[in-house]
Backbone as a printed PyTorch tensor [residue, N CA C, xyz], in Angstrom:
tensor([[[  0.7650,  -1.1790,  -0.0200],
         [  0.0370,   0.0560,   0.0300],
         [  0.9120,   1.1930,  -0.0180]],

        [[  1.9390,   1.3600,   0.9720],
         [  2.7140,   2.4930,   0.9370],
         [  3.3880,   2.7430,  -0.3180]],

        [[  4.1450,   1.6540,  -1.0170],
         [  4.5800,   1.8300,  -2.0830],
         [  3.7590,   2.3630,  -3.3340]],

        [[  2.4730,   1.8990,  -3.2430],
         [  1.5040,   2.3580,  -4.3710],
         [  1.2470,   3.8570,  -4.0380]],

        [[  1.1030,   4.1450,  -2.8070],
         [  0.8170,   5.6980,  -2.4290],
         [  1.9550,   6.4350,  -2.7760]],

        [[  3.1680,   5.9750,  -2.5430],
         [  4.3290,   6.8090,  -2.9350],
         [  4.5160,   6.8700,  -4.5070]],

        [[  3.9560,   5.9990,  -5.2110],
         [  4.2060,   6.1200,  -6.5750],
         [  3.1160,   6.7010,  -7.3680]],

        [[  2.0700,   7.1630,  -6.3050],
         [  0.7380,   7.8030,  -6.9370],
         [ -0.1390,   6.9520,  -7.7430]],

        [[  0.0910,   5.6850,  -7.3420],
         [ -0.9370,   4.7080,  -7.9980],
         [ -2.3600,   4.5120,  -7.1320]],

        [[ -3.1790,   5.5660,  -7.1620],
         [ -4.3770,   5.6040,  -6.3660],
         [ -5.2030,   4.3380,  -6.4370]],

        [[ -5.3050,   3.7830,  -7.7180],
         [ -6.0510,   2.6430,  -7.8920],
         [ -5.5840,   1.4220,  -7.4280]],

        [[ -4.4070,   1.2450,  -7.2220],
         [ -3.7320,   0.2320,  -6.7620],
         [ -3.8080,   0.2830,  -4.9920]],

        [[ -3.4670,   1.3660,  -4.5960],
         [ -3.6310,   1.5900,  -3.2740],
         [ -4.9130,   1.3550,  -2.6860]],

        [[ -6.0730,   1.7620,  -3.4400],
         [ -7.3390,   1.4170,  -3.1020],
         [ -7.4980,  -0.1550,  -3.0760]],

        [[ -7.1790,  -0.7050,  -4.2200],
         [ -7.4440,  -2.0300,  -4.2180],
         [ -6.8460,  -2.8890,  -3.2220]],

        [[ -5.6510,  -2.7070,  -2.7520],
         [ -4.9690,  -3.3250,  -1.8630],
         [ -5.4410,  -3.0500,  -0.4430]],

        [[ -5.9640,  -1.7910,  -0.2400],
         [ -6.6350,  -1.4170,   0.8980],
         [ -7.8400,  -2.2000,   1.3880]],

        [[ -8.7290,  -2.4440,   0.2260],
         [ -9.9320,  -3.0670,   0.1870],
         [ -9.4090,  -4.5280,   0.3480]],

        [[ -8.5590,  -5.0460,  -0.2490],
         [ -8.1900,  -6.6030,   0.1070],
         [ -7.8970,  -6.8180,   1.4830]],

        [[ -6.9950,  -5.7440,   2.1340],
         [ -6.5770,  -5.9110,   3.6240],
         [ -7.6890,  -5.9880,   4.4490]],

        [[ -8.6210,  -5.0020,   4.1300],
         [ -9.7800,  -4.9170,   4.9300],
         [-10.6850,  -6.2210,   5.0760]],

        [[-10.9510,  -6.7800,   3.7750],
         [-11.4880,  -8.2390,   3.6860],
         [-10.9540,  -9.2140,   4.5410]],

        [[ -9.5860,  -9.1340,   4.4080],
         [ -8.9680, -10.2310,   5.3910],
         [ -8.8570, -10.0590,   6.7070]],

        [[ -9.1900,  -8.6040,   7.0650],
         [ -9.1230,  -8.1630,   8.5860],
         [-10.5720,  -8.1360,   9.0590]],

        [[-11.5680,  -8.1660,   8.4480],
         [-13.0130,  -7.7790,   8.8490],
         [-13.3930,  -8.9060,   9.6910]],

        [[-13.2190, -10.1120,   9.5880],
         [-13.8200, -11.0180,  10.4590],
         [-13.1920, -10.9510,  11.9100]],

        [[-11.9470, -10.7850,  11.8820],
         [-11.2130, -10.7060,  13.2170],
         [-11.8580,  -9.3110,  14.0650]],

        [[-11.7360,  -8.3930,  13.2150],
         [-12.3820,  -7.1400,  13.8880],
         [-13.7420,  -7.1920,  14.3400]],

        [[-14.5880,  -7.8330,  13.7760],
         [-15.8860,  -7.8490,  14.0320],
         [-16.0440,  -8.9120,  15.3450]],

        [[-15.1820,  -9.9230,  15.5210],
         [-15.0740, -10.7520,  16.5150],
         [-14.7970,  -9.8990,  17.6590]],

        [[-13.8000,  -8.9920,  17.5150],
         [-13.3320,  -8.0410,  18.8890],
         [-14.4120,  -7.1890,  19.1660]],

        [[-15.0740,  -6.7940,  18.2260],
         [-15.9220,  -5.4750,  18.5420],
         [-17.4050,  -6.2130,  18.9630]],

        [[-17.7760,  -7.2750,  18.4680],
         [-18.9580,  -8.0510,  18.6500],
         [-18.8100,  -9.4470,  19.0870]],

        [[-18.3910,  -9.7580,  20.0250],
         [-18.1850, -11.3090,  20.3840],
         [-19.3230, -12.0700,  20.4660]],

        [[-18.9600, -13.5000,  20.1950],
         [-20.2940, -14.4280,  20.3070],
         [-20.9120, -14.2850,  21.7100]],

        [[-22.2960, -14.5210,  21.7630],
         [-22.7340, -14.6150,  23.0070],
         [-22.5530, -15.8910,  23.7470]],

        [[-22.5990, -15.6810,  25.2790],
         [-22.2980, -16.8170,  26.0110],
         [-23.5500, -17.8950,  25.7170]],

        [[-23.4330, -19.1910,  25.6370],
         [-24.5030, -20.1520,  25.4900],
         [-25.5030, -20.0110,  26.5900]],

        [[-26.7680, -20.0530,  26.0660],
         [-27.7620, -20.1020,  27.0050],
         [-27.6580, -21.1270,  28.1830]],

        [[-27.1180, -22.2730,  28.1440],
         [-27.0500, -23.3150,  29.0780],
         [-26.0810, -22.9390,  30.2550]],

        [[-25.4850, -21.8140,  30.4680],
         [-24.4110, -21.7330,  31.3740],
         [-24.7920, -21.6870,  32.8020]],

        [[-24.3270, -22.5620,  33.7030],
         [-25.0480, -22.7370,  34.9070],
         [-24.3040, -21.4040,  35.8980]],

        [[-25.3220, -20.7820,  36.4550],
         [-24.9620, -19.7130,  37.2410],
         [-23.8570, -20.0780,  38.2570]],

        [[-23.1150, -19.1020,  38.7110],
         [-21.9840, -19.3190,  39.6230],
         [-22.3540, -19.6830,  41.0520]],

        [[-23.4830, -19.1810,  41.5590],
         [-24.0580, -19.3260,  42.8430],
         [-24.6040, -20.9130,  42.8760]],

        [[-24.9070, -21.3760,  41.6630],
         [-25.5370, -22.8310,  41.6600],
         [-24.1470, -23.8240,  41.8350]],

        [[-23.0000, -23.5060,  41.7930],
         [-21.8280, -24.4610,  41.6580],
         [-21.0620, -24.0330,  42.7820]],

        [[-20.7050, -24.9600,  43.5660],
         [-19.8040, -24.5500,  44.5660],
         [-18.2800, -24.4160,  44.0560]],

        [[-17.8320, -25.4900,  43.2150],
         [-16.4570, -25.5220,  42.6290],
         [-16.2900, -24.7030,  41.4670]],

        [[-17.0670, -23.7340,  41.1140],
         [-17.1580, -23.0690,  39.7290],
         [-15.9910, -22.0780,  39.9710]],

        [[-15.2480, -21.8860,  38.9080],
         [-14.0150, -20.9490,  38.7140],
         [-14.4930, -19.7580,  38.2820]]])
C-alpha cells in the first residue's frame, strides 16, 4: 500500500486497502461484537466449585 501511495497509484492503493480490509474484517468483528455466551451456562451460585 505504501509503495502504491508513494508511486501515486491511487487505484492500486485502494485495491490493496480493500483486500486488506476483507482479510481483517472477521477478526475485527469478533473483537467488537464477540459471540454471546451459551444459554445453558450454570450460574456461579449454583456451583460450589465453579471457577
